Backbone as a chain_set.jsonl record, in Angstrom:
{"seq": "XXXXXXXXXXXXXXXXXXXXXXXXXXXXXXXXXXXXXXXXXXXXXXXXXXXXXXXXXXXXXXXXXXXXXXX", "coords": {"N": [[4.721, -30.499, 8.495], [4.217, -28.44, 5.861], [3.729, -24.834, 5.741], [0.895, -23.274, 4.25], [1.122, -20.892, 1.635], [0.136, -17.605, 0.597], [-0.382, -16.698, -2.596], [0.372, -13.898, -4.537], [0.126, -11.097, -6.937], [1.94, -8.238, -8.014], [3.249, -4.889, -8.39], [6.467, -3.44, -8.646], [7.277, -0.761, -6.674], [9.175, 0.799, -5.326], [12.786, 0.506, -5.074], [14.686, -0.723, -2.603], [17.602, -0.505, -0.358], [19.669, -3.479, 0.168], [18.501, -5.67, -1.184], [15.751, -5.285, -0.913], [12.275, -4.516, -1.579], [9.68, -2.262, -2.24], [6.409, -3.183, -2.756], [3.462, -2.775, -4.659], [0.351, -4.218, -4.333], [-2.4, -5.598, -6.377], [-4.69, -4.75, -5.114], [-3.985, -2.248, -4.147], [-2.546, -2.318, -1.842], [0.43, -1.817, 0.083], [3.423, -3.64, 0.424], [6.324, -4.944, 2.072], [8.978, -6.419, 0.398], [11.222, -9.078, -0.359], [13.719, -10.73, -2.436], [13.736, -14.155, -3.434], [15.927, -16.931, -2.755], [16.649, -18.394, -5.092], [16.356, -16.515, -7.123], [18.207, -14.741, -6.415], [20.498, -16.206, -6.69], [20.53, -16.584, -9.432], [20.962, -14.03, -10.397], [18.821, -12.24, -10.999], [17.463, -9.238, -12.043], [15.545, -6.631, -10.742], [13.461, -3.789, -11.395], [11.889, -0.627, -11.029], [8.425, -0.782, -11.656], [8.314, -3.296, -12.661], [6.455, -6.336, -12.939], [5.641, -8.782, -10.519], [5.433, -12.002, -8.943], [4.492, -13.068, -5.837], [4.927, -14.603, -2.608], [3.232, -14.834, 0.429], [3.007, -15.083, 4.001], [0.302, -16.339, 5.875], [0.303, -15.259, 8.385], [1.62, -12.834, 8.621], [0.928, -10.148, 6.914], [2.267, -7.996, 5.839], [4.724, -8.416, 4.831], [6.55, -10.004, 2.266], [7.821, -12.551, -0.114], [9.496, -12.411, -3.089], [9.019, -14.405, -5.802], [8.957, -14.752, -8.532], [9.513, -13.061, -11.62], [7.331, -11.377, -13.652], [6.373, -11.149, -17.167]], "CA": [[3.861, -30.077, 7.497], [4.596, -27.059, 5.36], [2.529, -23.94, 5.782], [0.291, -22.744, 2.999], [1.46, -19.557, 1.344], [-0.743, -16.881, -0.228], [0.295, -16.204, -3.839], [-0.181, -12.669, -5.073], [0.934, -10.396, -7.877], [1.986, -6.802, -7.72], [4.087, -4.058, -9.207], [7.486, -2.862, -7.8], [7.117, 0.715, -6.518], [10.432, 1.385, -4.815], [13.816, -0.358, -4.898], [15.297, -0.237, -1.339], [18.943, -1.246, -0.194], [19.629, -4.807, 0.759], [17.554, -6.44, -2.027], [14.331, -5.121, -0.513], [11.479, -3.843, -2.542], [8.275, -1.869, -1.844], [5.578, -3.736, -3.882], [2.006, -2.421, -4.487], [-0.447, -5.236, -4.792], [-3.391, -5.187, -7.163], [-5.723, -4.048, -4.289], [-3.455, -0.927, -3.751], [-1.943, -2.486, -0.52], [1.822, -1.829, 0.029], [4.108, -4.633, 1.294], [7.844, -4.951, 1.967], [9.292, -7.717, -0.177], [12.683, -9.483, -0.635], [13.809, -11.751, -3.489], [14.003, -15.45, -2.966], [17.321, -17.354, -2.975], [16.858, -18.787, -6.49], [16.474, -15.294, -7.933], [19.53, -14.074, -5.964], [21.508, -17.041, -7.303], [20.546, -16.429, -10.88], [21.176, -12.614, -10.584], [17.642, -11.644, -11.551], [17.382, -7.905, -11.639], [14.234, -6.068, -10.648], [13.441, -2.412, -11.483], [10.637, 0.038, -10.757], [7.532, -0.931, -12.679], [8.261, -4.732, -12.972], [5.334, -7.095, -12.333], [6.176, -9.855, -9.799], [4.653, -12.923, -8.317], [5.014, -13.216, -4.456], [4.424, -15.522, -1.635], [3.06, -14.29, 1.757], [2.582, -15.92, 5.047], [-0.88, -15.822, 6.38], [0.446, -14.639, 9.695], [2.267, -11.475, 8.501], [0.553, -9.708, 5.61], [2.96, -6.696, 5.559], [5.952, -8.839, 4.244], [6.427, -10.981, 1.23], [8.981, -12.993, -0.746], [9.214, -12.394, -4.471], [9.447, -15.756, -6.359], [8.937, -14.766, -9.937], [9.291, -11.822, -12.26], [6.473, -11.574, -14.799], [6.653, -10.335, -18.377]], "C": [[4.127, -28.594, 7.094], [3.393, -26.142, 5.419], [2.109, -23.559, 4.39], [0.744, -21.272, 2.83], [0.336, -18.888, 0.443], [0.104, -16.346, -1.451], [-0.445, -14.984, -4.369], [0.671, -12.1, -6.151], [0.899, -8.864, -7.576], [3.037, -6.106, -8.631], [5.169, -3.408, -8.275], [7.331, -1.344, -7.875], [8.395, 1.387, -6.207], [11.515, 0.272, -4.686], [14.535, 0.211, -3.611], [16.616, -1.014, -1.195], [18.704, -2.56, 0.467], [18.685, -5.778, 0.08], [16.13, -6.46, -1.427], [13.639, -4.3, -1.419], [10.195, -3.438, -1.915], [7.419, -2.154, -3.004], [3.961, -3.337, -3.661], [1.293, -3.582, -5.154], [-1.645, -4.685, -5.724], [-4.597, -4.414, -6.423], [-5.167, -2.768, -3.706], [-2.787, -1.088, -2.369], [-0.421, -2.46, -0.751], [2.471, -2.829, 0.912], [5.656, -4.47, 0.982], [8.199, -6.357, 1.492], [10.816, -7.885, -0.345], [12.665, -10.547, -1.749], [14.226, -13.053, -2.854], [15.414, -15.837, -3.373], [17.614, -17.732, -4.408], [17.069, -17.575, -7.454], [17.766, -14.613, -7.601], [20.667, -14.839, -6.657], [21.636, -16.784, -8.799], [20.736, -14.976, -11.342], [20.006, -12.046, -11.351], [17.504, -10.168, -11.089], [15.915, -7.36, -11.677], [14.344, -4.538, -10.653], [11.979, -1.936, -11.129], [9.733, -0.269, -11.916], [7.409, -2.461, -13.098], [7.106, -5.417, -12.255], [6.009, -8.355, -11.781], [5.105, -10.725, -9.159], [5.236, -13.199, -6.877], [4.295, -14.145, -3.67], [4.329, -14.773, -0.32], [2.593, -15.22, 2.715], [1.226, -15.389, 5.542], [-0.891, -15.15, 7.743], [0.91, -13.246, 9.688], [1.966, -10.973, 7.046], [1.272, -8.349, 5.166], [4.336, -7.183, 4.884], [5.752, -9.942, 3.279], [7.86, -11.439, 0.735], [8.684, -13.089, -2.209], [9.894, -13.67, -5.063], [9.641, -15.706, -7.796], [8.761, -13.332, -10.491], [8.468, -12.098, -13.497], [6.766, -10.642, -15.959], [5.627, -9.242, -18.608]], "O": [[4.234, -27.692, 7.924], [2.248, -26.538, 5.2], [2.921, -23.535, 3.465], [0.738, -20.509, 3.796], [-0.305, -19.568, -0.357], [1.118, -15.664, -1.303], [-1.651, -14.997, -4.614], [1.815, -12.523, -6.32], [-0.037, -8.331, -6.981], [3.612, -6.728, -9.524], [4.812, -2.88, -7.222], [7.265, -0.741, -8.947], [8.692, 2.446, -6.758], [11.184, -0.819, -4.224], [14.916, 1.38, -3.537], [16.771, -2.063, -1.819], [17.735, -2.771, 1.197], [18.119, -6.642, 0.75], [15.431, -7.473, -1.434], [14.243, -3.426, -2.04], [9.643, -4.195, -1.117], [7.56, -1.567, -4.077], [3.354, -3.583, -2.619], [1.538, -3.917, -6.313], [-1.843, -3.474, -5.82], [-5.334, -3.615, -7.001], [-5.811, -2.205, -2.821], [-2.476, -0.069, -1.753], [0.013, -3.053, -1.738], [2.12, -2.894, 2.09], [6.136, -4.003, -0.051], [7.786, -7.352, 2.088], [11.559, -6.91, -0.456], [11.638, -11.195, -1.949], [14.967, -13.075, -1.871], [16.032, -15.182, -4.212], [18.697, -17.439, -4.913], [17.832, -17.628, -8.419], [18.359, -13.962, -8.461], [21.639, -14.256, -7.136], [22.739, -16.773, -9.347], [20.681, -14.703, -12.541], [20.253, -11.374, -12.352], [17.438, -9.895, -9.89], [15.173, -7.659, -12.612], [15.231, -4.005, -9.986], [11.043, -2.72, -10.97], [10.136, -0.074, -13.063], [6.475, -2.823, -13.814], [6.815, -5.111, -11.099], [6.847, -8.95, -12.458], [4.005, -10.256, -8.867], [6.415, -13.539, -6.775], [3.154, -14.487, -3.978], [5.298, -14.104, 0.038], [1.831, -16.122, 2.367], [1.011, -14.18, 5.623], [-1.883, -14.578, 8.194], [0.646, -12.503, 10.634], [2.663, -11.334, 6.098], [0.849, -7.702, 4.208], [5.047, -6.307, 4.392], [4.849, -10.759, 3.458], [8.89, -10.858, 1.076], [7.729, -13.766, -2.591], [11.076, -13.954, -4.87], [10.407, -16.509, -8.329], [8.009, -12.519, -9.953], [8.835, -12.945, -14.312], [7.303, -9.545, -15.803], [5.734, -8.489, -19.577]]}, "num_chains": 1, "name": "protein.A"}
């Protein structure tokens, strides 16, 4: 059975090395996020200020996976 993920939106605050990003959620909480494999395969570029949609595990609320870049 697959785990349920929490889907959230946020804004990229800092671009870190190794395809890692510091993202600020709408409730002002900062999380460390990485891009998913599909975005890496399609060469989707993220910069500071981009709105993103993320998935988080309910067990670790400090890390996330970016699954979509919003317009």
